N, C-alpha and C positions, 0 to 999 in steps of 0.2 A: 509399169509406171508408178511412181511412188505418190501416195496420198499426201496432199499438203496439210491434211489434218492430223496425221499420226505417223507419217513416213514409213507406213507399211506398204506393201505391194498391192495395188488395187486394179491392176490390169487396165483394160480400156473403159472401165465404168466410170461414170461420173460420181456415183455414190460409193464410198469406200465400204466394202463388205465387213471390214474389221471394226471401224470407229463410227460409220454412218456419215462422215462428212460429205457433203455435197459440193463439189468443186465447180459445178456447171455455171454458177453466177459470177465467178471470177473473184479476184481479191478486192476489188473497188478501185475508184479512179486515183486515189492517193497512194495506194499501196504498191510495192513492187510486184511484178508478176510472179506467180508461183514458179518455184524452181530456179529463181535468180541466184547465181553463184557469186557470192561476196567473198573478197579477199583470197580467192582461189581455194575456199575451204567450207564456206557455209552456204547450204541450200535454203532458201527462204520458203516458208510454208504459210499457213493461215496467220491472220492478225490475232494477237493475244488481247482480248478486251476491245473496247472501243477506241477509235483514234482520239489521241489527246491533242490539246492545243500546242503541245511542245514536241510532239514526236509520235512515232509509231513503233509498236513492240511486236515482233514476229516470232512465231515458233519456227525454229530453224534446225537443221541437221548438220552436226559437225562431220564432215566426210573423212576426216583423219581418225579421230577418236571413236566414230560410230556411236555418237550419243546425241540426244535432243538438247538444245540450248535455246535460250531466249536472247533475241537480238533487237536492241533498241536503236532506232534510226533518229537522228537529229533532223527534225522537220517542223519548225514553228510555223504554223499555218497562217498566222497574221503577217509573217514576213516573207514566206517563200512557198513555192509549190513544185510540182513535177514538170519536167520539160517534155516535149513531144515524144522523146525516146522512152518515156515511161520509167526511166532510171535516174537521170541527172536531176539534182535539186537546184532550182535557180530562184533568186530573190524577186519579189514583185516589182521593185524599183530600186533606184540607187540609194535612196534613204533607207529602204528596207535592207539593202545589201550591207550597209555599215552595221545595223543591228544584228543581221544574221552572222556576220563575221565575228562580231563581238560574242555573241551567244556561242558560236562554234568553238572559240578558244576556251570559253568557260565550260563548255560541255566536255571537251577533251581533258581540261584540267581537273574537273570533277572525276572523270574516269580514271585518271592516274592516282588520285587520292583514294578512290573506292577500291582500286586494285590492291592497295596496301592492307586492307582490312581482312582479318581472319577471325570471324566470329560466327557461330552456328546459327545466330538468329538475325544476321545481316546479309543481304543478298551478296553473293560472291561474283566479283567481276573476273572473268577468265581471259578477256582479250578486249582490245579497242583498236580501231584503225580508222583512216580516211579513205572514202571511195565515193563515187558519183557526186563530187563536189560537196560532200557532207561527211559526217562522221557516224560511226556505229560502236556501240557498246555490247559486248557478248557477255551474258550472264547465265548462272545455273538456271535451268528450267525445273520448276517444282509442279507436281501434279497435286491438286487440292482445290482450295476456294479461298477467296478473300473473306475478311470478317464480316463484310455486309451480307455476303451469301450465307455464311455460317450462322449468323445471328438469325437471319430470315428462316433457315431450316430448323433452328432450335426453337422456334415458336415466338420469335420477336424480341427476345431478350435472353441473357445468360444469367444463371444463378450467380449470386456474389462471389462465391468460392471459385467457380469455373472462370469468372471474369478476371479475377486477380491472377489465377493461374496462367491465363493467356498473356496478360499485360506485363507480368514481371520479366519473362525472358526478353521482351522487346525493350524494356528499360535497361536490361543488361547490355544489349547490343548497342543502344544509344549511348550508354556511359563510355563504352569504348570508342565510339565515334567522337564524341566530345573530348576524350582524352587525346586524340590526334588533332585537336584544334578544329574540327569540322562540325557542322550543323546539318541536320536533316532538312528542317524547315517546312516539311509537308507530311507530318505524321497524321494518318487518318485510317479509318477502317479499310478504305479501298487500297491502301498501300501497305497493308499488312496481310500476308498470305499464310494461311494455314495448310501446311502439307498433309498428305494422307496419313503421315505418321504423327500428326498432332503437333508439329513444331511450328511456332509462329516465326515468319520470315519478314523482315523489314525491307521494303522495296522502294524503288522510285524516289530518289533523293531530289530535293528542290532547289538546291543552291544555284544551279545554272538558270533554272527558270526565274528565280527572283533577280538575278543579274540582268537577264533580258528584259524583264519587266521594268526594272528601274532605269534601263537604258533607253527603253522605247516608249511606247504610247501610253501604257497604263499598267496598273498593278494587278488587273484581274487574272492575268496569266498564272499567278502562283498563290492566289487566295482560295481558300475553301471555306465557305460560311459554316460558322459553328466550331470549326477546328482551328482556324488561324487565330492567333492572339492579337490583342489590340494593337501592339507595336508594329505588326506586319501590314496594317491598313495604312500606314504613313511612311512616306519615302525616308523620312529622318528618324523613324522609330528605332530605338536601340535593340538590335537582335542579339540574342545570346542563348546559352543553354536553357534559361528560364522559358524561352519561346517554345522549345520542344517540350518542356515540361507541361506547358498549357495544352498543346496539341496531344500530348500522351494522356492527360488528365481528361480531355474532351472525348478521346477514344474509349477510355475506361467507361465514361459516362454513357457513351453510345451502347457499349456491350451491356450495361446494366438496365438501360431504358429502351433501346431499340431506336433511338433518334438522336440527333445532334443536340447539344446545348444551345441556348440563344446566342446569336452572334455577338461577339465581343463589343463592338462599338454601341450596340444597343443596350448593353449591360452598364455602360460607363455611367449612366445618369439613373438608371432604375434597374438594379440587379434583382432579377426574379428567381434566380437559380436558388432552389431550395432542395438541397441534396437528401434531407431526411424525409422528404415527402414519400408517399406510397408509390409515386411515379418512379423513383429511383430504386426503391427496395433495397437500400443498404443500411447496415448498422451505423451506430453513431460514430465509432472509430474510424470506419471507412469514409463516411461522409466528411468528417473533419479533414481527413488527408485529401479527398477529392476537392472540396471547397477551396483549400489552400492552393492546390495545383491549378485551379481554375480561376484564381483571383484575377481581376481585370488588370489591375496596376502590376506591372512586372516586379516591382520591389515588395510586393505583398505575397508573392508565390515563393515556392522553393526556388532556391537560386541554381540548383543543379539537380541532375536525374538521380544522383546518389541519395540525396535527401528525400525525394519522393519515394524512391525504392525502400528506403529504410522505414518510412512511415507505413508503407504497405506491409512490409515484413513484421513491423511491430504489431500491426493490427492482426496479421495472421497468427502470431504467436499468442496474442491475447485471446484469440478465438479458439485456441486449443487445437489447431489443425496445422499439420506440416505442409509447406509449400515446396513444390519441386520445380526444377527448371529442366526442361527438356532440351538438350543440345545436340542438334544433328551435325555430325562431323562433316567436313567437306569431302569431296571425292579425290579424283586423280591428281589435281594440282596440289591439294593438301597432302596427298600421299608422298608425292615427290619432296615436299618440305620435310616430312617425317624421315624419308630416306637420307636426305642430305644431312639431317641433324645426326642420325645414327653414324653416318660416314665421318662427320666432323668430330664427333666425340670418341671415335675409335670403337664404338660399340659393335660395328659390324665384325671387326676382327674377333671381339669377345664372342660373338654369336658363331662364328666360323669354328671356334674351338669346340663348341658344344653340339653344333649341328651334325647331322648324318653326312658322310662324305659326299655322296652323290648329289646334294642339293647345290644347284649352280647359283651364281650371282643373279642371274635373270630370275630365278625362282625366288630369291630373296625379295627382289623388287615386286614380283607379281604378288606374292602373298601380302607384303606390306600395303601395296596399293589397294588390294581388295579389302584387307582388314579395315583400313582407314576409311575407305568409301562406304562399307557397310555399317561402320560403328555408330552408335548414338550414345551420348553421354548423358547421365542423370546425376545431378548434383543437389544434394539437400541443402536447403537455405535455413541457416541458423546461426548461432553466434560464433560458430567455428568454420564458416564458410569463406573467410577472407581470401585464402590462396587456393581454393578448390578449383577454380575455373579452368586451369591449364593443365590437368593431369593427363591429357590424351596421349602425349608422347610416351610416357612410361607405360600407360595401359597398353598401347599397341605394341610396344617392345615386349612387354611382359607376355602378352598373348602370343606373339611370334615366337619368342623363345620357347615357350612351353609346347607349342605346335611341334617344333623340331625335336624336343625332348621326348615326347610321347608318340610321335610319328603320326598324329591325326589332327584334324582341325579342331581348335579349342574355341570357346566363347570369349568375348571381349571382357577385359578385366573390369571396366567401368561398369558394364552391365551386371557383372557379378557383384560389385560394390552396391549397386542399386538394389540388388535382390536382398541384401542384408540390412540395408538402412531402414530407419523408422519410416513407415509409409502409411499414408492414409488414402490417397488416391494415386495409383501409379500412372505416370503420363502415358498417353496413347502410344508413344513411340516404342514402347517395349513389346507392343503386341505382336509384331512380326518376327521376334527374335527367337531363334532356337538356341538357348544358351547352354554351353557345356563349360562349367567353371574350370579353372586352372587346377591341375593337380598340385598337391602339397609340395612336391619336389620342385616343380617348375616355379611355383610361387615363391618358394624359399630362395631359389636362385635369383629371382628378381629382387627380393628383399636384401639379399646379400649385396647386390650390386648397387641399389639405389641408396641405401643407408647402412653401411656395415658398422658404423659406430653406435647405431641404436640396437644392435643384436646382443643380448646377453650370451654368456659363454657356458651356462650351466644346464643346458638341455640335452637329454640323451639323444643319440643318433636316431634319425627317422628310420622307418622300414624302408628297405631298399627298393628302387624303381629302376628299371632298365634305362640306362642313360649313358651317353658318352662320357659324362663327367661325374665324379662322386658328389652326392648330395650334401650341402652344407648342414652344419649342426647348430642352428640358432635356437633361441628359447624366447617364448613370449608368456607373459602372465595374463590370466583372464582379467576382463575389465568389469569390475563389479559396478552396479548402478545403485543409487541410493534407494530408489522406490521399486520394489519388486512388483512388477506388473505381469500381465499374461505374456509369455514369451513365445517367440516363434522361430528361433533358429532350429533347423533340423540337426540331429546329431550327426556328426560326421562319422560314417562308417569306417570300418577298418580299411586302411590303404591297401592296395592301390585302387580299388575299384570305385570308391566313392570320392568325389572331388568338389563338394559344395563347400563354399567358404562364407559364412555369414559374417556380417559386420554390424557394428553399432557405432553411434556417435558420442563423443564426449565434448563438453563445452569449455575445454581448456584452450587457452591461446597457444598458438604454435610458433616457436622461435623461428625467425627467418634465416635463411642461409643464402650463399651465393647463388644457389640453384633452386630457388623456391619451388618450382614445378616438380623437382625431384623429391623435395621435402613433402610436397602435397601427398604424393603416393605413399611415402613412408609413414606420414601421419595417418592416412587413411587406413593403413594396414596395421601398424604397430600400436597405435593408440586405440584402435577400434576392434581389434580381433581378440577373442578368447581362445586360448591354445587347445582347449579341449574340443572346441568345435572346429579349429583351424587344422589340426593335424590328426586328430582321431586318437582313440584310446592307446594304440600301440606306441604312441610317442612317449608314454611315460613308463618308467621301470617299475617293477614290482607290482603294486596293488591296483594297477589300471587307472581309470580316469578319476581324477581327484573330484571332490565334491565342489560344485560351483554355485556361486550366487546367480540369481536370474540375470540375464543380460537384457537390458532394456531395448529391444528392437521390435519392429513390427514387420516381420519378414515376409517377403514375396514367397508364398508357399509353393507355388507351382510355376514352372517356366511359362512365360507369356502373362504372368500377373493374376494369379488368383487369390493370393493371401493378402489380408488387409489387417488393419490395426486390431491388436488384441486377439487374433486368431492364431492358433498354434498348430503348426505341423509337428507333432510330437514324435519322440523316439519311441518305438515300439519295443525296444529291448527291455527285458525284465518286467513287461507290462502285459503279458498274455493272459487274457481273461480266461476263466475256466468255462468251456462250452458245455452245454447240456448234453445228455445222450440222446441221439435222435431215435425216433420211433421207426421200426422196420417198415418197409413199404413194399408194394408189389412192383414186379419188373415190367418192362415195356411189353406190349403185344409183339409176337415174333414176326408179324406181317412186315413187308418192306414199307417204310414210310415214304410219302410223296408230298410234293408241295402243297402247303396249306394244312397239313396235319398238325394237330397240336397235342400235348400231353401235360397233365396237371400233376405236380408232386403234392399229393394229397395228405400224406401221413404226417407232414410237419409244417410245411410253409405255405401251401396252396400256390406255389410259383408255377406259373404257366410257360411251358416251353413250345417253341415253334420249329418245325422241320424246315432247314435251310438247304435246299437241293444243291447238289454239287454243280460246279461249273468253272468257267475261266473268266478273267477280267484283267484289265490294266490296273495295277496297283501304283499309287503315287499321283503326281500331278504334272500337267504339262507346263513348259517354262513360262507360258503366258498367263497362268493362272495368278490372279491378284492375291498377294499375301503369301505366296508359296515360299518355302524354305529349301535349302540346298539338299536336305536329306529326304526329299520326296521324289527320288529319282523314279520315273515311270518304268515299269517292268511287268512282264506277263507272268500272271500266277494262276494256278488251277487249284480248286479246293474240292475236297470230298464233302459229301453231305454231312451235316451235324445238326444237332439240336441247340437252340439258343434260347435263353430267357426272353419272353416278349418285352419285358421292361427291366429297367435297373432294380437291383435289390432294394427293397423298401425298408424303412425303419422297423416295420412291423415283422417282416420276414427275417431280418437279421437278429431281432431280439428274441426270437425262438431258440437260437443258439446261445446268444450272449445277452441275458436280460438286464445286464447293468450298463449296456452301451448307451451313450447319449451323444447324439449328432449335435446338440447345442443350438446356437443361433449365430446370426450375423448381424451385428449392431442390434437392432430390435426386431429383426425379422427372423422368425422361427424356422429352424431346420430339422426338428425332431418330431414332427407330426407323423403319425403312423404310416401314411401313405407317401410321404415324401422319401426321396432316395436316401438311404443310409450313407452318411459321410463321416469324415475323420476316420476312415478305415484304410489301413495301410495295405500295401500289396501282400504282405505276410498275413495280415488278418483275413484278406480275401481268399488267399490259398487255403488257410485253416478252415474257413467257413465251407469251401468247396469239399474239402477232405471230410469235414463233419457230416455234410449231407450225404457224401458217398458211402459212409458207414451204414446207411440205412438201406442201401441197394447193393447187393454183391455183384450184380452184373452191370451196374451203371457207374460211370466215372464222371463226376462233376468237376469241371475245371474252370479256369479263366480262358476265354476265347484267345487264340493267337492274334497277332497284329492282322495277318492276312484274313483270317475268318472274320475278324471284326469289320474290316473295310469292306470285304466282300458282301457281308450282310448288310452293312450300312448303306451301301450304294444300291443295292437291290436293282442293278442294271443301269443306274444313273452314271453318266459319264462327266458330269459337271462338277463344280466345287460344292454345290448345295442344291436341294430341290427348289429353292427359292431364288436361284441366281438371277432370274430375269426380272424379278420384282421384290425389293427389299421389304416391302410392306407385308408380303406374304410369310415373312419368316416366323411370325407369331402363330401361324397355323400349324407349323411344323415342329417348332422347338422352343424351349425356354431359353431366351437370350436376353442380353442386357438391352431392354426396350424402354419405352416411355413409362411403363409401369414401374420398372426397377428405378429409373431415374427419378421418378416422383418421391420414392422413399429414401433413395441412397445418393443420388447425384455424384456418380463416379466421374473420373476425369475424362474418359473417353466418351465419344458420341453414342447416343442410344439408337437402336433401330427405330424407325418411324412407324411403330405399331404398338399395340398394348395387348398383353396376355392376362392381365389382372394379377399376376404374381410378382411381388417385390423380389423374393429369392427364388429358391428351387421351387418347382411345381410338383403336385402329387404325381407319381408315375403314372403314365398312360393318358395324360391330360392333352396330348396333341396327335396329330394325324399320323397314322402308322404308314410305313413304306410299302414297297411292292411285295416284300416277304411277310408283311403283317407284323413287323417289328417296330416298336415306338421308342422315341427318346434316344435314338442313336446319336443325334447331334444335339447340343445344348443340355441343359439341366445340370449334369455334373460330368466331370471327367471320368472315364472308365479305365481302370487298370486292364492290361492285357498280359498274356503269359511271357511275351518276348522281353529279353534284355535288349537294351538299346545298342544299336549299331548305326553309325551315321549313314552308311550306305548299305541298305538291306536288299539291293537289287541282286547281289551275289548269291543269295540263299537259294536252295533248290526251288525249281519252278512249281513243284507240287507240294502242297501242304507245308510251306516253309515255317520254320520256327528257329529263332536264335536263342539258345539257352543261356549263354554267358555263365557267369559264376554266381553262387547264391547271393552275393551282395552286389551285383552289378545293378545299375540303374534299370528300372522297368519302364516300358512305354505305356503312355496313357493316350486315349484318343477321344475325339468327340466334342471338346470344348465344354463350356458351362454357361450358366445364367449370368455369370460374374464378368465374363470376358468380352472384349471388343469382338465384333462379328467376324473380323478377318481370321480369328483363330478357330472359329466354328466352321470347320470344313471337312469333308470326308478324309483328305489326305493329311491333314495337319497332325504332326507327331510331336509330342513332348515326352520328357523322361524325368524320373525322379528316383531317389533312393528307395529301396523296398520297405523301409520302415516309416516312411513319410506318412503323416496323417494331416489332412487338409480339409477345410470346410467346403470345398468345392470338388472333392474327389470321392467317387464311389465306385461301383463295379456292377457287373451283371455276369451271370454264370453261362458257360457252355456245358453240354452234357453229351457223352459218347456212350453208346451201348457196346460194351466190350465183347458181347457175344456175336454182334453183327459185323464188327469191323476191327482191324487191328488198332490198338491204341496209338502206336507210334505213327502209323500212317495218318492219323487224324491230329496229330499235334498235341500230345499228352503234356500236360503242364510239368515243366522241370523244376519244381520246388525242391529245396533241400530235403524234404521228407519223402519224396517219390523219385529220386534220382535213381539211375539205373543200378540196381542192387547187385548185379553180377560183377561189377568192376572190383578188382582187388582194392582193398582199402588203403594199401600202402603204396599204390601207383598213381599215375596221372590219370585223370579222365579221358575218355576218347576225345572229348572237344579239345582239351588242352594239348594232347598229342597231335591231333589234326592241325591245330593252329600253329604249333611249333614246326611241323613238317612242311606246312605252307610257307611259313617264314623262311625256312631254310631254302626252299625252292626259289622263292622270289629273290632272297638275298644272292643265291648263287647265279642266277641269271643276270641280276644287276651288276654283279662283280665282273662277270665275263664281258659284259658290254663295256664297263668302264676300263677294263685291262686292254680290251681290243681297239676301242674307238680312237685312241691317241697314238696308236702304233701302226704306221703305214706298212711296215714289213715285219714279218715274223722274226723272232730272235731267240737266242738261248734264254735270255732273261724273260721273255714272255713265256716261254715253255715253262720255265721254273716257276714263275708266278702262278700260272694256271694250275700246274701240278699241285703246288703247295696249297692253293685255295681248295682244289678238288679233294685232296686228302683230308683237309680239315673238315669240310662239309660231309664228306663220306663218313667220317668217324662219327659225326653227329647223327647222320642218318642211321647208321648202323645201331647206335644207341637207342634210337627211336624205334627201329624195327624190333629190338629185344623187348622193349617195353610193350610193343604191339603183340608180340608173341605170348605175352602174359595174359592177354584178354581172352575172354571166351569169344565164340563165333559172332555173338550179337555185338560185342564191343569192337571186334575187328571190322564188321560191316560198317558200323558207325564211323570208325576211323577212316576207312577207305573212301566212303562217300564225301566225308570232309575234305580229305586230301585231294580227291579228284576235283572237287569244287575250287579248291584253292589254285590248282594247276589251271583249270579252265579260266579263271578270273584273273590270271596274271596279266598286267596292263598290256594292251595291244602294242603300244609303243615300244615296250621292252622286247616283245617277241620280234617286231620287225627290225629293231636294232640288231638283235641277236642273228636273225636270218641274213641281214646284209653282211655282218661280220663272217658268218659261215661261208657265204658265197665268195667273199673275197679271198679267204684262205683255202677254199676248196680249189681255186685256180693256182695259187702261189705256194701253198704248202699243204698238200693233201693229208700228210700225217697229222699236222695240227688241227686241220678240219676235222679228221677223224676223232681226235681226242675231244673237241669241242661237242661233236655229236654224241659220243659216249657219255660225256659229261652231262649233257642236257637229258638224254634218254634216261639216265640213271635216276633223275628226280622226277620223272613222269611215271615211274613204276612205283606204286606204293605197296603193292603185294610183292613181298620179297620171294615168294614161291615162284611167281610169274618171272620175276627178274632173274632168278637162277635158272629157269627153264630156257628163256628166250635169249638171255645175254649171259651165258655161263663163263665166257672168257672174262668179260668185264667184271662179273661178280667176283670171280676168283682174284682178279687183278687187284681189286679194291678190298679184298678181305672179307667178302660176304660169302661165307662158306655154305 
C-alpha cells in the first residue's frame, strides 16, 4: 500500500516507516479520500498546507511519469462543498452556483495562462482538467519550505543581503508574468516557496480569487492584511503591475523584519512605516527603494517590477557585493521543449554527424531530458545581464554535444559559467552539483556553431582529442581587466586531461541579433574567456603560454562552491617551494598493529597516526540519500589495514617542510594559525610533502589515502550519510561546518546548520569528536585530497584496495566537505574533483602511511604520483594503465559492433559475413599491436595490464552481453558457421594473455596472425 505522505510503500501500517506520516486520521471532511484517481492519471495523497478559502492542494502521484506533483482543486468554501460521495463538488445554493461557475471559468482561464509561463522562479503548470464537477490544476511539486517557515528557522529575520538575494529572482519571475499581461495579485511570504536547492518559487496566483470576490459577497477572499495594496481593498481600485510591486515590497519588508508592514488603509491617514528604523535593519539605499515600493498611493510607487528590481540592483552594486539569481530549470516538459527546439533548428542532424554511431534517437531524448531536468542556472546580475536570462538551450545543447564527443557525462555549461563568474555568495543551488566542465574541443564545437562570425582565424590548431569530427581552430584573446585584483581562475592544465573553463564578466553592451539567446552564450564565452585559461598552454605555438593580465574574477575554487571573493586557487606550475631536509626517524616496531594502536612521527612533525584495521564496507551512497550525486554508485570494497593521520595536516606540521607557506585568511577570518589545517595546498604539494616525510624513514611510505581508504576510515562502520543524520543540531559536535557561528561572521547565501561551534572559518585540528577508529575531522573543516584520479563511475575498480591512477594531470578526488560548504556536501560519500595543481582556501589533506616491510605497497594503494610511477616500464612505451584502457576499449567496441551488425539483419548473408570479417581483422590488428606492447613490459607491468584488461571485460555492460548472446543463439540455429565465427571473435578479446590464447586457441591464433 502506498503512503499518502510520500508515495512510498508502507505495507499495512498506519504510520509510514519511510516518512512517518500517519494516515489513520484520514484526509479530513473536505479533502478527497487518499488514493483518489483523477483524470486516470493522478493519485491523491495528503494535503499540502492548510485548506484555503478558495481550494485545496494535494500531494499527488503522476502514475504515468512516476513523479510527485501538486494538484490544486477549485473548491471555494463560501460557495460550495463536497457531496455525499466525497468526490463531487456542489454549490451551497443557486446563488452560490452562479458565483461557483463564474469562478470555475476564471480558474480554468488562469490555468491556461499559467501553462504558458516558463520561468524557473514561477510555479510551472503541467496539466489542468475538469472532474468531479470542478477543476484541477497540476503543478510541479517542490520540497522545501515557504518563506514564513524559512524566516522563522533563520531566527525571525534575514540579513539584508540574504533578503535581497531571495526577492530578486521572484521579481524576475513577476516581470515575465507582467510581460504576458497577467498579474499575480497575491504575492506574500506564504506564496513563495524556497526549494531545497535554495530557489525561490512563486506560487498560488490570485487573479481567479479576486474575480470570485468581486462577483460574490465580499473581498476578504483575496486580501492578505499587510501585503495587499490599498487599491485591492476597493472594488473600483485600479489594479496593475504597481499592485504586485507593493506586495513584493511588503514581502521584502517581512524578510527583513519578521512581520508584515501595517495594513495599507491604516497608513492612508497616518503612515508610520519607517524603514530606516532599527526594526527593519536596512541601509539607507535599500530603505529608499523599499519605502517607494510600499507607497500607499499607487502613483507614488514604482510603476512596474523592472523599476523596483533596478533599484535593488543599484543598491547591491553600491554596496559592493554581487547579486546572483538562482534559476532552477524545469524538468521533463521543459526537456521536450528543448528537444523540439533542437529538432526545428536542424541541430539534431548536426549532432548526429558528431555523435558515436550506436547512440539511438531515444538516447538523445533521454540524455537531453535528464540534462534539462537536473540543470540549474546561475546568472550574474550586472550591467551586462540584459539578455542573459535565456541561455539554457545553448547550454544544454553544448553539454549534450560534449557528452557524445568525449563518451562520458559532462557538467552543465551554465554551471561552468557560474564557476568562473565573479562570486561573493554562491547560491545554494550549486551545492548538490558534481560539475565536470566541458572539454576544450567540445566547447569549441559549440562556439563554432553558435557564433562562427565571432571566431578569429589566427589561432593555432588545438591539441587533438578523440572525436568523430575534426576540432575547429578558433582563437580568442584574453580579456584584461582594468583593476588587477586577487585572481581566482585555475590554470587550465594541458589538454586533454583538464577541462576547467573560467569566465569573467565585462560591462560592455551586447549587440542584439535575430537569435539573442544564441548571442547570450556567445557573449558569455567570447567576451568573457581568456584563451590561456580556456584552451591551455599547448594552444600556443612556440614559447608556450603568453603573459596575461589578471582576469578579474572571483572563481568558485572547488566544485560545490568553496571559492569566494578574492580567494585564489593558484597554479602550482613553476612555484614549487624548496622543502627542507627531514630528520631521520626510527622505524615502526615490528609487532603486528591492532585496532587502536597509534604511532607518532617524532623526528619532524609530531604527527600522530592511527592504525585502521582492514575490513569490507559498502562504498558510495544509496539512491535515497539526500543530496547524493550520480557518481556515488554503491559497491562492495575491501581494504587492507593501514595507518592514517589522526587529523588533517596542520599549518605547523606543513611549515616544517615549507617554512614559507601561508594559508592566508578568508575575508577577515584567519586560516594560518599553527593548529588550523594547512590550506591552499595542491594535490602536487601534498604528494611532495608525503615524499619529503618518506625520506626520513627508509621502510615507511607516506602517501595520500586512496578514495576507498578515506571513505572506509571516515565511516568507521557508519552506514548513513553522516554521524549526525538524525539530528542536525548535533553536527557541531562532529565537524566544522557552515553553522550559526560562521553565519554570524560571514553570512553566506546558503542556510547555516542550527548549531554553533564558535569558529567562523576552519577550526584547529582535533577540535571535534573522533569517530569509531579514533580519527577526527574526516567530515567538514577542509576538503581533503586523495590519491585517486577522478572517474565518474568508480564501482568498476577492483574490489580489494581499489585505486584509479589516471594520468599525471588527471583531476584528483577530494573528500569530506568543509566549513564553508552547505551541509548537503558534507557527507561520507560525496566526491568532488579538481586539477592537481589547484590551491584553494578550503582544501587541505591528511597523510596515510604504509610499512613497506610489513605489506606490499601495491596491495595497499601506493600513491601514483609522477615521481613514484612504476619505474620498470619502458620510457618509450605506453603505461600499463593506458594499454589496459586501450584493450578494454577495443573489446567493448568489438562487442558493440557485433551487436549493431547483427541486430538489424534477420538472416545471415554474405554481406554480413564480410562486414564481420572486416571488423574482426581490423580489431585483431589493433589487438596484436597491443600484445606486442605488452610483451615489452616486465612481469610486474604485464600483471598490471592483465588485471586491468580483465576488469574491462568483466565490466562490459550487461545489456551488450545479453544482446550478443541473443544474436549468437539465433545464428547457432540458422548458420552454425557464422555462430562459430562470432564465438571465436568474442573469445579472442576475452584472452588478454597471448600465451594462453596461443595454447588454448591455436587455430584461431594462427588464423588471425597471432604467431
